[in-house]
Each structure stands twice: as structure tokens, then as C-alpha cells.
N, CA, C and O atoms as a MOPAC input file, in Angstrom:
PM7 MOZYME 1SCF
protein

 N    -23.38000 1   114.81100 1     3.00600 1
 C    -22.96900 1   115.03800 1     4.36800 1
 C    -21.76400 1   114.16500 1     4.74300 1
 O    -20.97700 1   114.52200 1     5.62000 1
 N    -21.63400 1   113.02600 1     4.07000 1
 C    -20.49100 1   112.14800 1     4.32400 1
 C    -19.19400 1   112.89600 1     4.03400 1
 O    -18.21000 1   112.76400 1     4.76200 1
 N    -19.20800 1   113.68200 1     2.96100 1
 C    -18.03600 1   114.47000 1     2.60300 1
 C    -17.62800 1   115.39400 1     3.75000 1
 O    -16.45800 1   115.43400 1     4.13000 1
 N    -18.59000 1   116.13600 1     4.30100 1
 C    -18.25600 1   117.08700 1     5.36200 1
 C    -17.81700 1   116.38100 1     6.64000 1
 O    -16.92900 1   116.86000 1     7.34600 1
 N    -18.44000 1   115.23900 1     6.93700 1
 C    -17.97300 1   114.46100 1     8.08900 1
 C    -16.51200 1   114.07300 1     7.90400 1
 O    -15.70900 1   114.17900 1     8.83100 1
 N    -16.17600 1   113.62600 1     6.70200 1
 C    -14.78900 1   113.23200 1     6.41900 1
 C    -13.86300 1   114.45400 1     6.46800 1
 O    -12.78300 1   114.39700 1     7.05600 1
 N    -14.28800 1   115.54600 1     5.85300 1
 C    -13.46800 1   116.76000 1     5.82900 1
 C    -13.14600 1   117.21800 1     7.25100 1
 O    -11.99100 1   117.50800 1     7.56200 1
 N    -14.14900 1   117.28300 1     8.10100 1
 C    -13.93000 1   117.76500 1     9.46400 1
 C    -13.16600 1   116.74900 1    10.30800 1
 O    -12.53700 1   117.10500 1    11.30500 1
 N    -13.22700 1   115.48700 1     9.90200 1
 C    -12.46100 1   114.46000 1    10.59600 1
 C    -10.96700 1   114.60100 1    10.29300 1
 O    -10.13500 1   114.52200 1    11.19700 1
 N    -10.63200 1   114.80900 1     9.01100 1
 C     -9.21200 1   114.89500 1     8.63800 1
 C     -8.63000 1   116.29200 1     8.82700 1
 O     -7.41300 1   116.45800 1     8.91400 1
 N     -9.50800 1   117.30100 1     8.89100 1
 C     -9.02100 1   118.68500 1     9.04200 1
 C     -9.98600 1   119.49100 1     9.90600 1
 O    -10.68700 1   120.36800 1     9.40000 1
 N    -10.02600 1   119.20300 1    11.20000 1
 C    -10.97600 1   119.91600 1    12.06500 1
 C    -10.76200 1   121.42700 1    12.08200 1
 O    -11.67200 1   122.18000 1    12.42800 1
 N     -9.56600 1   121.86900 1    11.71100 1
 C     -9.28900 1   123.30300 1    11.71100 1
 C    -10.08500 1   124.07200 1    10.66100 1
 O    -10.19100 1   125.29500 1    10.74700 1
 N    -10.65300 1   123.37000 1     9.66000 1
 C    -11.43400 1   124.07400 1     8.64000 1
 C    -12.89700 1   124.25000 1     9.03500 1
 O    -13.62100 1   125.00400 1     8.38500 1
 N    -13.33800 1   123.57600 1    10.07200 1
 C    -14.75200 1   123.65000 1    10.48400 1
 C    -15.21300 1   125.09200 1    10.69700 1
 O    -16.31700 1   125.42800 1    10.26900 1
 N    -14.42900 1   125.95700 1    11.33400 1
 C    -14.88800 1   127.33700 1    11.54700 1
 C    -15.08900 1   128.13500 1    10.24800 1
 O    -15.73300 1   129.18400 1    10.27200 1
 N    -14.56000 1   127.66600 1     9.14000 1
 C    -14.75400 1   128.36600 1     7.87500 1
 C    -16.18600 1   128.23300 1     7.35700 1
 O    -16.61400 1   129.00200 1     6.49600 1
 N    -16.91300 1   127.26800 1     7.87900 1
 C    -18.27200 1   126.99000 1     7.41800 1
 C    -19.26300 1   127.57700 1     8.40600 1
 O    -19.58200 1   126.96800 1     9.42700 1
 N    -19.74200 1   128.76200 1     8.08800 1
 C    -20.62100 1   129.50300 1     8.99500 1
 C    -22.08200 1   129.10100 1     8.86000 1
 O    -22.83300 1   129.14200 1     9.83400 1
 N    -22.48200 1   128.71500 1     7.66500 1
 C    -23.88600 1   128.40900 1     7.40600 1
 C    -24.24200 1   126.96700 1     7.70800 1
 O    -23.46200 1   126.21000 1     8.28700 1
 N    -25.42400 1   126.62300 1     7.30400 1
 C    -25.94900 1   125.27900 1     7.46500 1
 C    -25.17300 1   124.31400 1     6.56200 1
 O    -25.10100 1   124.51500 1     5.35000 1
 N    -24.60600 1   123.28700 1     7.14600 1
 C    -23.79300 1   122.33800 1     6.37700 1
 C    -24.64300 1   121.59500 1     5.35100 1
 O    -24.15200 1   121.26000 1     4.27200 1
 N    -25.88400 1   121.33700 1     5.66300 1
 C    -26.75000 1   120.66100 1     4.69400 1
 C    -26.93700 1   121.53200 1     3.44500 1
 O    -26.90800 1   121.03000 1     2.32200 1
 N    -27.12600 1   122.83100 1     3.65000 1
 C    -27.22900 1   123.75400 1     2.51100 1
 C    -25.91600 1   123.79100 1     1.73200 1
 O    -25.91300 1   123.77600 1     0.50100 1
 N    -24.80500 1   123.83900 1     2.46300 1
 C    -23.48500 1   123.84700 1     1.83300 1
 C    -23.27500 1   122.56900 1     1.01900 1
 O    -22.70100 1   122.60800 1    -0.06900 1
 N    -23.73400 1   121.45500 1     1.54400 1
 C    -23.61100 1   120.18000 1     0.85700 1
 C    -24.36100 1   120.20400 1    -0.48100 1
 O    -23.86700 1   119.69700 1    -1.48800 1
 N    -25.53800 1   120.79000 1    -0.47500 1
 C    -26.31700 1   120.90400 1    -1.70700 1
 C    -25.61500 1   121.79500 1    -2.72400 1
 O    -25.61700 1   121.49900 1    -3.91900 1
 N    -25.01400 1   122.88800 1    -2.25200 1
 C    -24.27900 1   123.78600 1    -3.15000 1
 C    -23.07800 1   123.07100 1    -3.77200 1
 O    -22.80100 1   123.22600 1    -4.96200 1
 N    -22.37700 1   122.29700 1    -2.96500 1
 C    -21.22900 1   121.54400 1    -3.46800 1
 C    -21.67600 1   120.54500 1    -4.53400 1
 O    -21.05000 1   120.43600 1    -5.58800 1
 N    -22.73600 1   119.83400 1    -4.26500 1
 C    -23.25600 1   118.85300 1    -5.21700 1
 C    -23.66000 1   119.52700 1    -6.52700 1
 O    -23.37800 1   119.01100 1    -7.60900 1
 N    -24.31100 1   120.66600 1    -6.42600 1
 C    -24.71400 1   121.40100 1    -7.63100 1
 C    -23.50100 1   121.86500 1    -8.42800 1
 O    -23.49500 1   121.77200 1    -9.65500 1
 N    -22.48000 1   122.36100 1    -7.74700 1
 C    -21.28700 1   122.84600 1    -8.44000 1
 C    -20.57100 1   121.70800 1    -9.15000 1
 O    -20.13200 1   121.86700 1   -10.28900 1
 N    -20.45100 1   120.57700 1    -8.49700 1
 C    -19.79400 1   119.43200 1    -9.13700 1
 C    -20.60800 1   118.94800 1   -10.32700 1
 O    -20.05000 1   118.65100 1   -11.38300 1
 N    -21.90700 1   118.86700 1   -10.16600 1
 C    -22.77500 1   118.44900 1   -11.28000 1
 C    -22.66400 1   119.42500 1   -12.44700 1
 O    -22.61000 1   119.01400 1   -13.60600 1
 N    -22.63100 1   120.70300 1   -12.13900 1
 C    -22.49200 1   121.74700 1   -13.15100 1
 C    -21.19100 1   121.55200 1   -13.93100 1
 O    -21.18200 1   121.61800 1   -15.16000 1
 N    -20.10000 1   121.31300 1   -13.21300 1
 C    -18.80200 1   121.11100 1   -13.86500 1
 C    -18.80700 1   119.85800 1   -14.72800 1
 O    -18.26000 1   119.86700 1   -15.83100 1
 N    -19.40900 1   118.79400 1   -14.24700 1
 C    -19.47000 1   117.54800 1   -15.02000 1
 C    -20.27000 1   117.76300 1   -16.29600 1
 O    -19.86400 1   117.31800 1   -17.37000 1
 N    -21.40700 1   118.44500 1   -16.18100 1
 C    -22.24700 1   118.69900 1   -17.35000 1
 C    -21.52900 1   119.51500 1   -18.41500 1
 O    -21.84400 1   119.39800 1   -19.59900 1
 N    -20.57700 1   120.33300 1   -18.01300 1
 C    -19.88600 1   121.23200 1   -18.94000 1
 C    -18.45700 1   120.78400 1   -19.25900 1
 O    -17.66600 1   121.57700 1   -19.77000 1
 N    -18.12100 1   119.54900 1   -18.97100 1
 C    -16.74700 1   119.08300 1   -19.20100 1
 C    -16.27700 1   119.32400 1   -20.63300 1
 O    -15.12800 1   119.70400 1   -20.86000 1
 N    -17.14700 1   119.10700 1   -21.57000 1
 C    -16.77300 1   119.27200 1   -22.97400 1
 C    -16.74900 1   120.73400 1   -23.41000 1
 O    -16.26300 1   121.06100 1   -24.49300 1
 N    -17.27900 1   121.60900 1   -22.55500 1
 C    -17.31900 1   123.03800 1   -22.85700 1
 C    -16.84000 1   123.83100 1   -21.64300 1
 O    -17.48600 1   124.78900 1   -21.21800 1
 N    -15.72700 1   123.42900 1   -21.10700 1
 C    -15.22500 1   124.00200 1   -19.86400 1
 C    -15.04900 1   125.51400 1   -19.95900 1
 O    -15.24100 1   126.22800 1   -18.97500 1
 N    -14.69100 1   125.99200 1   -21.12400 1
 C    -14.48000 1   127.43300 1   -21.27600 1
 C    -15.74100 1   128.24200 1   -20.96800 1
 O    -15.66000 1   129.42900 1   -20.65400 1
 N    -16.90900 1   127.59200 1   -21.05800 1
 C    -18.16400 1   128.29000 1   -20.76400 1
 C    -18.38400 1   128.52100 1   -19.27100 1
 O    -19.18300 1   129.37500 1   -18.88600 1
 N    -17.68300 1   127.76800 1   -18.43200 1
 C    -17.90800 1   127.90500 1   -16.99400 1
 C    -16.70800 1   128.47300 1   -16.23000 1
 O    -16.76000 1   128.61400 1   -15.00800 1
 N    -15.64300 1   128.79500 1   -16.94000 1
 C    -14.44100 1   129.30500 1   -16.26200 1
 C    -14.76200 1   130.54800 1   -15.44600 1
 O    -14.30300 1   130.67200 1   -14.31000 1
 N    -15.52900 1   131.45400 1   -15.99100 1
 C    -15.86700 1   132.68700 1   -15.26200 1
 C    -16.62200 1   132.36800 1   -13.96800 1
 O    -16.38600 1   133.00200 1   -12.94000 1
 N    -17.52400 1   131.39100 1   -14.01600 1
 C    -18.26900 1   130.99800 1   -12.81500 1
 C    -17.33400 1   130.40000 1   -11.76300 1
 O    -17.46700 1   130.68900 1   -10.57400 1
 N    -16.40300 1   129.57800 1   -12.19800 1
 C    -15.46100 1   128.94100 1   -11.27000 1
 C    -14.51300 1   129.98600 1   -10.68500 1
 O    -14.18200 1   129.93600 1    -9.50100 1
 N    -14.08100 1   130.92800 1   -11.51500 1
 C    -13.23400 1   132.01000 1   -11.00700 1
 C    -13.98200 1   132.84700 1    -9.96200 1
 O    -13.41100 1   133.22400 1    -8.93900 1
 N    -15.24200 1   133.12800 1   -10.22300 1
 C    -16.05300 1   133.89800 1    -9.26200 1
 C    -16.17700 1   133.13700 1    -7.94600 1
 O    -16.13800 1   133.73400 1    -6.87000 1
 N    -16.32300 1   131.83000 1    -8.03500 1
 C    -16.38100 1   131.01100 1    -6.82700 1
 C    -15.06600 1   131.11100 1    -6.05000 1
 O    -15.07200 1   131.20800 1    -4.82300 1
 N    -13.95400 1   131.08900 1    -6.76100 1
 C    -12.65100 1   131.23500 1    -6.12000 1
 C    -12.51000 1   132.57200 1    -5.41300 1
 O    -11.98800 1   132.64200 1    -4.30000 1
 N    -12.97700 1   133.63100 1    -6.06000 1
 C    -12.90700 1   134.95400 1    -5.42800 1
 C    -13.79100 1   135.01700 1    -4.18200 1
 O    -13.41900 1   135.64300 1    -3.19000 1
 N    -14.96300 1   134.36900 1    -4.23000 1
 C    -15.81500 1   134.32200 1    -3.03900 1
 C    -15.12500 1   133.56400 1    -1.91000 1
 O    -15.23400 1   133.93800 1    -0.74200 1
 N    -14.41700 1   132.50400 1    -2.26500 1
 C    -13.71000 1   131.73400 1    -1.24300 1
 C    -12.67300 1   132.58600 1    -0.50500 1
 O    -12.41900 1   132.35700 1     0.67700 1
 N    -12.08200 1   133.54800 1    -1.17600 1
 C    -11.09700 1   134.39600 1    -0.49900 1
 C    -11.75800 1   135.21700 1     0.60100 1
 O    -11.12500 1   135.51600 1     1.61400 1
 N    -13.01200 1   135.58100 1     0.41600 1
 C    -13.74400 1   136.32500 1     1.45700 1
 C    -14.05500 1   135.44300 1     2.67000 1
 O    -14.29500 1   135.94900 1     3.76600 1
 N    -14.04800 1   134.13500 1     2.46900 1
 C    -14.33700 1   133.19400 1     3.56400 1
 C    -13.05500 1   132.70500 1     4.24300 1
 O    -13.09200 1   131.80100 1     5.07700 1
 N    -11.92900 1   133.30800 1     3.87800 1
 C    -10.62200 1   132.94800 1     4.44400 1
 C    -10.14000 1   131.55500 1     4.05000 1
 O     -9.38900 1   130.91900 1     4.79000 1
 N    -10.56800 1   131.09100 1     2.90200 1
 C    -10.07700 1   129.81500 1     2.38200 1
 C     -8.65000 1   130.02900 1     1.90200 1
 O     -8.36000 1   130.98600 1     1.18500 1
 N     -7.77800 1   129.14200 1     2.29900 1
 C     -6.36500 1   129.20400 1     1.92800 1
 C     -6.07700 1   128.16800 1     0.83500 1
 O     -6.82000 1   127.20400 1     0.65200 1
 N     -4.98700 1   128.40000 1     0.12600 1
 C     -4.61500 1   127.49800 1    -0.96800 1
 C     -4.50000 1   126.04700 1    -0.49300 1
 O     -4.91500 1   125.12700 1    -1.19800 1
 N     -3.94200 1   125.84400 1     0.69100 1
 C     -3.75700 1   124.47400 1     1.19100 1
 C     -5.08100 1   123.78100 1     1.51600 1
 O     -5.12300 1   122.55400 1     1.60300 1
 N     -6.14300 1   124.52900 1     1.69400 1
 C     -7.44700 1   123.92500 1     1.97100 1
 C     -7.97300 1   123.14800 1     0.76100 1
 O     -8.69900 1   122.16700 1     0.91600 1
 N     -7.60900 1   123.58600 1    -0.42600 1
 C     -8.08500 1   122.89800 1    -1.62800 1
 C     -7.58200 1   121.45400 1    -1.68000 1
 O     -8.30900 1   120.56300 1    -2.11900 1
 N     -6.36800 1   121.22100 1    -1.24500 1
 C     -5.83000 1   119.85900 1    -1.22800 1
 C     -6.60000 1   118.99700 1    -0.23200 1
 O     -6.92400 1   117.84700 1    -0.52700 1
 N     -6.88800 1   119.53600 1     0.92100 1
 C     -7.63700 1   118.79900 1     1.94300 1
 C     -9.03100 1   118.46600 1     1.43900 1
 O     -9.51200 1   117.34700 1     1.61300 1
 N     -9.67500 1   119.43800 1     0.81700 1
 C    -11.00800 1   119.21600 1     0.26300 1
 C    -10.94800 1   118.13200 1    -0.81600 1
 O    -11.82200 1   117.26700 1    -0.88600 1
 N     -9.92600 1   118.18500 1    -1.64300 1
 C     -9.76400 1   117.16500 1    -2.68100 1
 C     -9.63600 1   115.76600 1    -2.09900 1
 O    -10.22100 1   114.81600 1    -2.61800 1
 N     -8.87400 1   115.64300 1    -1.02900 1
 C     -8.72200 1   114.33800 1    -0.36900 1
 C    -10.06300 1   113.83300 1     0.15400 1
 O    -10.41700 1   112.66900 1    -0.03500 1
 N    -10.79900 1   114.71500 1     0.81100 1
 C    -12.10200 1   114.32500 1     1.36000 1
 C    -13.08500 1   113.98700 1     0.24500 1
 O    -13.87600 1   113.05200 1     0.37300 1
 N    -13.03800 1   114.74000 1    -0.83900 1
 C    -13.94300 1   114.48200 1    -1.96000 1
 C    -13.65500 1   113.13100 1    -2.60500 1
 O    -14.57600 1   112.34900 1    -2.84200 1
 N    -12.39800 1   112.85400 1    -2.88800 1
 C    -12.06100 1   111.56300 1    -3.49900 1
 C    -12.43100 1   110.40000 1    -2.58700 1
 O    -12.93600 1   109.38100 1    -3.05700 1
 N    -12.18800 1   110.54100 1    -1.30400 1
 C    -12.55000 1   109.49800 1    -0.34900 1
 C    -14.06600 1   109.25900 1    -0.37700 1
 O    -14.52600 1   108.11700 1    -0.38200 1
 N    -14.82700 1   110.35000 1    -0.39600 1
 C    -16.29100 1   110.25800 1    -0.40700 1
 C    -16.79000 1   109.59500 1    -1.67800 1
 O    -17.67100 1   108.73500 1    -1.63000 1
 N    -16.23600 1   109.98700 1    -2.80900 1
 C    -16.64900 1   109.39200 1    -4.08100 1
 C    -16.33400 1   107.90400 1    -4.12200 1
 O    -17.14100 1   107.10200 1    -4.59100 1
 N    -15.16400 1   107.54600 1    -3.63000 1
 C    -14.78500 1   106.13300 1    -3.60700 1
 C    -15.73400 1   105.33100 1    -2.71300 1
 O    -16.16900 1   104.24200 1    -3.08900 1
 N    -16.04900 1   105.86000 1    -1.54600 1
 C    -16.97000 1   105.16000 1    -0.64200 1
 C    -18.35300 1   105.04200 1    -1.27500 1
 O    -19.00400 1   104.00200 1    -1.16800 1
 N    -18.79200 1   106.09400 1    -1.92300 1
 C    -20.10900 1   106.08100 1    -2.55100 1
 C    -20.19700 1   105.13100 1    -3.73400 1
 O    -21.23400 1   104.50700 1    -3.95800 1
 N    -19.11400 1   105.02100 1    -4.48900 1
 C    -19.11000 1   104.15900 1    -5.67700 1
 C    -18.95700 1   102.68800 1    -5.31100 1
 O    -19.39900 1   101.81000 1    -6.05200 1
 N    -18.34400 1   102.42400 1    -4.18800 1
 C    -18.18000 1   101.03100 1    -3.75100 1
 C    -17.33400 1   100.22100 1    -4.71700 1
 O    -16.25600 1   100.64500 1    -5.13300 1
 N    -17.83800 1    99.05900 1    -5.06100 1
 C    -17.09200 1    98.10700 1    -5.88200 1
 C    -16.82700 1    98.56900 1    -7.31300 1
 O    -15.93100 1    98.04700 1    -7.97700 1
 N    -17.60100 1    99.54800 1    -7.79200 1
 C    -17.37500 1    99.98200 1    -9.17800 1
 C    -16.24600 1   101.00100 1    -9.29300 1
 O    -15.82100 1   101.33200 1   -10.40000 1
 N    -15.75400 1   101.50500 1    -8.15200 1
 C    -14.66700 1   102.47700 1    -8.17100 1
 C    -13.42700 1   101.83500 1    -8.77500 1
 O    -13.08400 1   100.69900 1    -8.45000 1
 N    -12.76200 1   102.56800 1    -9.65300 1
 C    -11.56600 1   102.04300 1   -10.31400 1
 C    -10.47500 1   103.10600 1   -10.34700 1
 O    -10.69300 1   104.26400 1    -9.98900 1
 N     -9.31000 1   102.68300 1   -10.78300 1
 C     -8.18700 1   103.60600 1   -10.95300 1
 C     -8.55500 1   104.70100 1   -11.95500 1
 O     -8.15200 1   105.85300 1   -11.79800 1
 N     -9.31800 1   104.33700 1   -12.98000 1
 C     -9.74900 1   105.31200 1   -13.98800 1
 C    -10.66800 1   106.36100 1   -13.37000 1
 O    -10.56100 1   107.54500 1   -13.68700 1
 N    -11.57000 1   105.92900 1   -12.48900 1
 C    -12.43600 1   106.88800 1   -11.79800 1
 C    -11.58900 1   107.84900 1   -10.96200 1
 O    -11.78800 1   109.06300 1   -10.98700 1
 N    -10.65400 1   107.28100 1   -10.23100 1
 C     -9.80000 1   108.11000 1    -9.37600 1
 C     -9.01900 1   109.13400 1   -10.20300 1
 O     -8.92300 1   110.30100 1    -9.82500 1
 N     -8.47100 1   108.69400 1   -11.31900 1
 C     -7.70200 1   109.60200 1   -12.17200 1
 C     -8.58700 1   110.69400 1   -12.77000 1
 O     -8.18600 1   111.85600 1   -12.82800 1
 N     -9.78400 1   110.32500 1   -13.21300 1
 C    -10.68600 1   111.30400 1   -13.82300 1
 C    -11.14600 1   112.34200 1   -12.80000 1
 O    -11.15100 1   113.54100 1   -13.07900 1
 N    -11.53100 1   111.87100 1   -11.61800 1
 C    -11.97900 1   112.79900 1   -10.57700 1
 C    -10.84100 1   113.66900 1   -10.07500 1
 O    -11.03200 1   114.85100 1    -9.78600 1
 N     -9.66100 1   113.08400 1    -9.97400 1
 C     -8.49700 1   113.86100 1    -9.55500 1
 C     -8.20800 1   114.96300 1   -10.55900 1
 O     -7.90900 1   116.09500 1   -10.17900 1
 N     -8.29600 1   114.63200 1   -11.83700 1
 C     -8.05200 1   115.62900 1   -12.88700 1
 C     -9.10500 1   116.73100 1   -12.84600 1
 O     -8.77100 1   117.91400 1   -12.91100 1
 N    -10.37600 1   116.34700 1   -12.73900 1
 C    -11.44500 1   117.35200 1   -12.70400 1
 C    -11.29300 1   118.26400 1   -11.49700 1
 O    -11.34200 1   119.48700 1   -11.62800 1
 N    -11.11200 1   117.67700 1   -10.33600 1
 C    -10.96900 1   118.50300 1    -9.14000 1
 C     -9.72100 1   119.37900 1    -9.23700 1
 O     -9.74100 1   120.53500 1    -8.81300 1
 N     -8.65000 1   118.84500 1    -9.78500 1
 C     -7.42300 1   119.62300 1    -9.93900 1
 C     -7.63900 1   120.85900 1   -10.79300 1
 O     -7.13800 1   121.93700 1   -10.47300 1
 N     -8.37500 1   120.70700 1   -11.86500 1
 C     -8.67400 1   121.84000 1   -12.74400 1
 C     -9.54300 1   122.86800 1   -12.01600 1
 O     -9.28200 1   124.06900 1   -12.07800 1
 N    -10.57300 1   122.38400 1   -11.32800 1
 C    -11.45300 1   123.29500 1   -10.59500 1
 C    -10.68200 1   124.04000 1    -9.50500 1
 O    -10.80000 1   125.25800 1    -9.37600 1
 N     -9.89900 1   123.30600 1    -8.73000 1
 C     -9.14000 1   123.91600 1    -7.63400 1
 C     -8.11000 1   124.90500 1    -8.16200 1
 O     -7.94400 1   125.98600 1    -7.59700 1
 N     -7.42200 1   124.54800 1    -9.23300 1
 C     -6.41600 1   125.45500 1    -9.79900 1
 C     -7.06400 1   126.73000 1   -10.32300 1
 O     -6.52200 1   127.82200 1   -10.15200 1
 N     -8.20800 1   126.59500 1   -10.95300 1
 C     -8.91400 1   127.76400 1   -11.47900 1
 C     -9.38000 1   128.67100 1   -10.35000 1
 O     -9.24600 1   129.89100 1   -10.43500 1
 N     -9.92800 1   128.07700 1    -9.28900 1
 C    -10.37900 1   128.87600 1    -8.15300 1
 C     -9.20800 1   129.52700 1    -7.43400 1
 O     -9.28700 1   130.69200 1    -7.04400 1
 N     -8.11800 1   128.77900 1    -7.25600 1
 C     -6.95100 1   129.31500 1    -6.56500 1
 C     -6.35500 1   130.48500 1    -7.33800 1
 O     -6.01000 1   131.50900 1    -6.74900 1
 N     -6.23500 1   130.34000 1    -8.62800 1
 C     -5.66800 1   131.41300 1    -9.45000 1
 C     -6.52400 1   132.68000 1    -9.33900 1
 O     -5.99400 1   133.78400 1    -9.21100 1
 N     -7.84100 1   132.51600 1    -9.38700 1
 C     -8.73800 1   133.67400 1    -9.28000 1
 C     -8.67200 1   134.26500 1    -7.88500 1
 O     -8.74500 1   135.48300 1    -7.71800 1
 N     -8.53600 1   133.41700 1    -6.89200 1
 C     -8.47700 1   133.87900 1    -5.50300 1
 C     -7.21300 1   134.68700 1    -5.25600 1
 O     -7.25100 1   135.71200 1    -4.57500 1
 N     -6.11000 1   134.23700 1    -5.79900 1
 C     -4.83300 1   134.92800 1    -5.62700 1
 C     -4.85200 1   136.28300 1    -6.31700 1
 O     -4.28500 1   137.25500 1    -5.81800 1
 N     -5.51000 1   136.33600 1    -7.47100 1
 C     -5.51900 1   137.59100 1    -8.21800 1
 C     -6.62300 1   138.55300 1    -7.74100 1
 O     -6.73500 1   139.67400 1    -8.23700 1
 N     -7.42900 1   138.09800 1    -6.77800 1
 C     -8.53000 1   138.94900 1    -6.29200 1
 C     -8.02200 1   140.09500 1    -5.44300 1
 O     -8.81500 1   140.90200 1    -4.95800 1

């Protein structure tokens, strides 16, 4: 929920995009990130799932620029959650992972 509080704080214009229960949405986000982390070494196995997620996002009126805002809120949340153990390496790894996920979803969304 910290993530969504941060997201709506830095980009209140995206709040109307979230029609359902934010707590449920938070659980879905956590599951998707965990899924991606578990498959990092076999990313090709989940590309179709990530592309499908991108296509669903187009139905919710998600725009390409929203992915950058979400990335900012996600990195901020991870850093706050990690506290003192957060490092430049963590930031770089999470930035890379999110960048790949966002690029894959955006590409699928554009081609939808």
C-alpha cells in the first residue's frame, strides 16, 4: 500500500485509472513482481504473460508515460522498505528489471 500512496502522491492524475480495490491491486502487483523475480534466469518463459499484461493495460487507458511514474514510485518504495541495506547495486538491479518489464508491456500495448 505504501507504493500506491507514493504513486498517488507524485501522480494524482493516475488515481482514476484504478477502479478496483487498491488492496487487491497491491497483491496483484506483488505477485507479478515476485513472478518476474522467480523467472529472471528464464525470462523467455514469462514474456507472453508480460505482453498479455501490457495489452490489458491498454484497456485500462494506461499510457506509455505512466510506466515511468510507476517505476519511480516502485523504486522509492523498495528503497524505503529495504532501509539501510539498500545500495546502488539494488537500485541498478531493480531499475533494470522494471525497465525490461515496462518495455515489454509497452511494446505489447502499442502493438495491441
